C-alpha positions as CSV (number, residue, x, y, z in Angstrom):
1,M,-4.8,-11.4,13.7
2,C,-5.0,-8.0,11.9
3,S,-6.0,-7.7,8.2
4,I,-3.9,-5.7,5.8
5,F,-6.7,-3.1,5.9
6,D,-6.5,-2.8,9.7
7,T,-2.7,-2.7,9.7
8,E,-2.8,0.2,7.2
9,L,-5.4,2.1,9.3
10,W,-3.3,1.6,12.4
11,S,-0.2,2.9,10.6
12,I,-2.0,6.0,9.4
13,L,-3.5,6.6,12.9
14,D,-0.1,6.2,14.6
15,G,1.6,8.5,12.1
16,L,-1.1,11.2,12.4
17,T,-1.1,11.1,16.1
18,L,2.7,11.7,16.1
19,L,2.4,14.5,13.7
20,L,-0.5,16.1,15.6
21,N,1.5,16.0,18.8
22,R,4.4,17.8,17.0
23,N,2.0,20.5,15.8
24,L,2.5,19.6,12.1
25,N,-0.7,20.3,10.2
26,R,0.2,20.0,6.5
27,I,0.4,16.3,5.7
28,L,0.5,14.1,2.6
29,I,-0.4,10.5,3.2
30,K,0.7,8.0,0.6
31,T,-0.9,4.6,0.5
32,N,-1.5,1.9,-2.1
33,S,-4.8,0.9,-0.5
34,L,-7.7,2.4,-2.4
35,E,-10.0,0.5,0.1
36,V,-8.5,2.5,3.0
37,I,-8.7,5.8,1.2
38,H,-12.3,5.2,0.3
39,A,-13.2,4.1,3.8
40,L,-11.6,7.3,5.2
41,L,-13.2,9.7,2.8
42,K,-16.7,8.2,2.8
43,D,-19.2,9.5,5.3
44,D,-21.6,6.6,5.3
45,S,-22.6,4.3,8.1
46,T,-20.6,1.3,6.9
47,S,-17.2,2.8,7.1
48,S,-17.9,5.2,10.1
49,R,-18.7,2.2,12.3
50,L,-15.1,1.3,12.6
51,A,-13.4,2.9,15.5
52,L,-10.1,3.3,13.7
53,V,-11.8,5.0,10.8
54,R,-13.6,7.4,13.1
55,Q,-10.4,8.3,15.0
56,I,-8.6,9.1,11.7
57,Q,-11.5,11.1,10.4
58,Q,-11.5,13.2,13.6
59,I,-7.8,14.0,13.2
60,Y,-8.5,14.6,9.5
61,E,-10.9,17.4,10.4
62,V,-8.3,19.2,12.4
63,L,-5.4,18.8,10.0
64,S,-4.8,19.7,6.4
65,I,-4.4,16.3,4.9
66,R,-3.9,15.2,1.3
67,W,-4.1,11.6,0.1
68,S,-2.0,10.0,-2.6
69,D,-2.7,6.7,-4.2
70,M,0.8,5.1,-4.6
71,S,-0.5,2.6,-7.2
72,Q,-1.0,5.6,-9.6
73,E,2.7,6.7,-9.3
74,R,5.3,5.4,-11.7
75,S,8.8,4.3,-10.9
76,I,11.6,6.0,-12.8
């Protein structure tokens, strides 16, 4: 059984892989999981042990990616 954290990582990885295969390199990722954003942006041994995090970080180095915290956005 996958946690919400793992599910979010898999979704980001799948989306980035599709975009990378289509040669798109300017990407904005929106998520409401600060835990995921922090894990992906940290360069410490704790978060980098996870294979999913490492894969996303490798793609992140190739592409121009911006992160957006959806919890900070307001509905109109």
